[in-house]
C-alpha positions in Angstrom: 2.9 62.7 108.2 -0.1 60.7 109.4 -0.6 60.4 113.2 -0.8 57.0 114.8 -4.6 57.4 115.3 -5.1 58.2 111.6 -2.9 55.2 110.7 -5.0 52.9 112.9 -8.2 54.2 111.5 -7.2 53.7 107.9 -5.9 50.2 108.7 -9.2 49.3 110.5 -11.3 50.5 107.5 -9.0 48.7 105.0 -9.1 45.4 107.0 -12.9 45.7 106.9 -12.9 45.8 103.1 -13.2 49.5 102.5 -11.0 52.0 100.7 -9.6 54.7 102.9 -6.9 57.4 103.0 -5.7 60.4 104.8 -6.9 63.9 103.8 -4.2 66.4 103.0 -4.7 68.5 106.1 -5.8 67.8 109.6 -6.6 64.6 111.4 -9.1 63.3 108.8 -9.8 60.2 106.8 -11.8 59.7 103.7 -13.5 56.4 102.9 -16.1 54.7 100.8 -17.6 53.0 103.9 -21.3 53.7 104.7 -21.8 55.9 107.8 -23.4 53.1 109.7 -20.3 50.9 109.2 -18.0 53.7 110.3 -20.1 54.2 113.4 -20.0 50.4 114.1 -16.2 50.3 113.7 -15.4 53.5 115.7 -18.4 54.3 117.8 -20.9 57.0 116.9 -19.8 59.3 119.7 -16.2 59.1 118.7 -16.2 60.2 115.0 -17.8 63.0 113.0 -19.0 62.0 109.5 -19.7 64.1 106.5 -21.3 62.7 103.3 -20.4 63.8 99.8 -21.6 62.3 96.5 -20.8 62.4 92.9 -23.2 63.7 90.2 -21.9 60.9 88.0 -21.4 63.5 85.2 -18.2 63.9 83.4 -15.9 66.5 84.9 -14.3 68.8 82.3 -11.5 71.2 83.3 -10.6 73.9 80.8 -7.6 76.2 81.3 -7.9 79.5 79.6 
């Protein structure tokens, strides 16, 4: 279900040594590449970036 643009973006990130994949909805990609490297690969004016980080704490899911 990925568009050609998403496929090319993922391939470019992977060939640059990063992990990347398509988000479930929309025309979005997730990656472990630093923002500066994403901008260098795609051009700062051509992509929107959002940062998220982990708390490095264990995640516990309880079903009640």
